[in-house]
C-alpha positions in Angstrom: 91.2 136.4 105.7 89.3 137.6 102.7 91.0 140.2 100.5 89.8 142.5 97.7 91.2 141.0 94.5 89.6 143.2 91.8 87.7 146.5 91.6 85.3 147.9 89.1 84.6 151.5 88.2 81.2 152.1 86.7 81.0 155.0 84.3 78.5 156.6 81.9 81.4 157.4 79.6 84.1 154.7 80.3 86.5 156.3 77.9 86.4 159.6 79.9 86.9 157.6 83.1 89.9 155.8 81.6 91.5 159.1 80.5 91.0 160.5 84.0 92.6 157.6 85.8 95.5 157.4 83.3 96.1 161.2 83.7 95.9 161.3 87.5 97.5 157.9 88.5 99.4 156.8 85.4 97.4 153.5 85.2 97.5 151.4 82.1 93.9 151.0 80.8 93.0 149.1 77.7 89.7 147.9 76.3 89.3 144.1 76.6 89.1 142.7 73.1 88.3 139.1 72.3 89.5 138.3 68.8 86.5 137.6 66.5 83.9 138.8 69.0 82.2 142.1 68.7 80.9 143.4 72.1 77.7 145.3 72.2 78.3 148.8 73.6 76.7 148.0 77.0 79.1 145.1 77.5 82.4 146.8 76.7 85.0 146.4 79.4 88.4 148.1 80.1 91.1 146.3 82.0 92.9 148.5 84.5 96.5 147.7 85.6 97.5 149.9 88.6 101.1 148.7 88.7 103.6 146.0 88.0 102.7 142.4 88.9 104.5 141.2 92.0 104.0 144.6 93.8 101.3 145.0 96.4 98.0 146.2 95.1 95.1 145.1 92.9 93.9 145.6 89.3 90.4 146.2 88.1 88.2 147.2 85.3 85.9 150.0 84.0 82.5 149.2 82.6 79.4 150.9 81.4 77.3 152.1 84.4 74.0 150.2 84.9 71.0 151.2 86.9 71.0 155.0 86.7 73.7 157.3 87.8 74.6 159.6 90.7 73.7 162.5 88.5 70.1 161.1 88.1 69.8 161.0 91.9 70.1 157.2 91.9 71.8 155.7 94.9 75.2 154.2 94.3 76.1 151.2 96.4 79.9 150.7 96.2 83.1 150.2 98.0 85.4 153.2 98.1 88.8 152.2 96.9 91.8 154.2 98.3 94.8 154.6 96.2 98.3 155.0 97.7 100.0 158.1 96.4 103.5 159.6 97.0 102.2 163.1 97.4 98.6 163.8 98.3 98.8 167.5 97.5 100.2 166.7 94.0 97.6 164.0 93.4 94.7 166.2 94.6 95.9 168.9 92.2 96.0 166.4 89.3 92.6 165.1 90.1 91.0 168.6 90.1 92.9 169.6 86.9 91.6 166.4 85.2 87.9 167.1 85.9 87.6 165.6 89.4 86.1 167.2 92.5 87.1 167.2 96.1 84.6 165.5 98.4 86.4 165.4 101.7 89.5 167.6 102.2 92.9 166.4 103.1 92.9 165.1 106.7 95.4 163.4 109.0 95.0 159.8 110.0 97.1 159.8 113.2 100.2 157.6 112.9 99.2 156.5 109.4 99.2 159.3 106.8 97.1 161.8 105.0 93.7 161.0 103.4 91.3 162.8 101.0 88.3 161.7 99.0 87.5 162.9 95.5 84.9 162.2 92.8 85.9 161.3 89.3 84.1 162.9 86.3 81.6 160.0 86.4 80.6 160.7 90.0 82.5 157.9 91.6 84.1 158.5 95.0 87.7 157.3 95.6 90.2 157.9 98.3 93.9 158.9 98.1 96.3 158.1 100.9 99.9 159.4 101.5 101.9 157.4 104.0 103.3 159.6 106.8 103.6 158.1 110.3 104.1 161.7 111.6 100.6 162.7 110.5 98.2 163.7 113.1 
């Protein structure tokens, strides 16, 4: 079976996106630096660690958006990554307080949990899921 092994978040302002994801989810995000190599601004890349090695989940990156932006009316073709959270209500509140926007409200997924979609300040959509087998 093929699995997702890495994700990338495209952003017009990668530093702003990094701040958002640090504040909302507590992720560790650091710019990738190669000693002795100066990256042109359009090739800068931030490594995202979503949790400790050895625990389920994947890590990813943040990079400068290419090919327009959602704000310009350009279509965005992407996977929506869903992040597991302990409390959907608390995570939604953090996302909104950190400059995000609700896209789809909290909804039950019967026998699985609670799901909501948000946009980050860069216009990227992501999901948040709280496990709750009694949902529905």
